[in-house]
N, C-alpha and C positions, 0 to 999 in steps of 0.2 A: 694463068701464069702470074706470078708475083714479081714485082720489080722493087728494087730498093727505093726508099723515099728520097726525093730530091730535097735538099736543104737550102740550096742557093738558087736564085732566079737565073736561068740561062741567058736572060736578056741584059739585066742590070747588075747581077751578082749580089743583090741584097738577100737577106734571109727570107725564106718562105715559111708559111704556117699552113696547117691542115684545115680544111673546111668541112670535110665529110668523113665519117668513120662508119664502117659497115661490118656487122658480124658475119663471119664466114659460115656459120651454122644456120642461124634462123633468118639471116639477111636484114635484121633490124638496122636501120640507118639513123645516124645521129649527125645533125649538121650544127656547126658552131665554128668559132674561130679558136683552134687548138694550137698552142705553142709547142714546139718541139723541145725536148730536153737538151741540155748543153752537150751531152754525149752524142746525141743524134746529129748534132751539127758538125761533129768532127769528120775529117776526111776518112775514107775507107782504110787507108794505110795507118792512120793514127789509131783507129778503132782496133785494127789487128794488133798493133803494138800494145795497146792497153790490155787486150785479152791475153796476150803472151805474158805481159807483166803481172797480171792478176793470177793467172794459172801458175806462174812461177813464185807466187806469194811475195812479190816484190824483191826477190833475190836477183840482184843485178847480174851476178855471175851466171846464173841460169839463163837469163834473158840474153846475155852475150852469146852463150853457146847456142841457144835455140835460133837466134837470128843471124849468127855469124858476124857480129859487130863488136866494136871495142867499148870499154867502159866509158870513155868520154862521149862516144856516139850515143850510148844509152842515155847518159845524163842530158845530152843535147836534145834528144827526142822527147824526153820527159819535160824539159823546159819549154819546148815548142808547144806541147800539148797543154801544159799549164797556162801558157799565154793564150792559146786558142780558146780555152775555157773561160777566159776573162780574169785570170788571177795573175799575180806577180810571182815569179819564181823566187825562192829564197836566195838571199845573197850568199855568195860563196863563203863557206866557213873555213877558217884557218884549221888545217888538219895537223894534229900532233904527229911529229915524225915517228914516234914510237908506235903510234897506231898504224901508220902506213907500213912500217916494218912488220908489225904483227899480222896485218892483212896479207902481206906478201908471203910471210913464212907459212901461214895457214892455207895458202893457195887461193884466197879470195880475189886477188888481183895479180896481174902479171908484172914482170919487172918494168916493162915499158909504162904500164899504168901507174906504178909506184913512182917512177921518175916524173911522169906528168903531174901527179898529185903533189909531189914535192916542189916542182916548178911553180905550180899554182900557189902553193903555200908561200914560197918566196915572194911572189908578186903581191900576195895579200899582206905580208909583213911590210913590204916597202910602201904600200898604200897607207898603212896604218901609222907609219912613222912621220 
């Protein structure tokens, strides 16, 4: 039986590394200190989200439909994963109102999402002044 690899120590919660690898065919065993990839260290829910995101080719509208979540939630999950991978999420960009209207007209975002984006845009402008 195969089990998912543990990435965090169940005692102290620090990162784990692999010591032994074995071929399932010829049973060759290699021992050393192997680091896990950054993606392997994500939580299972985060990996599922990334898979959905990639299969959707980064189309946030498709991710929303597939997972039944809103645009801001998709963005929030992406930011959480970016941070978990050790990177800084990009600062919120001021969105052109005409771009928001265009996205709304083309069906890429809902009216509620457009309002949220426009509210975010207002906040960004106030911070810049």
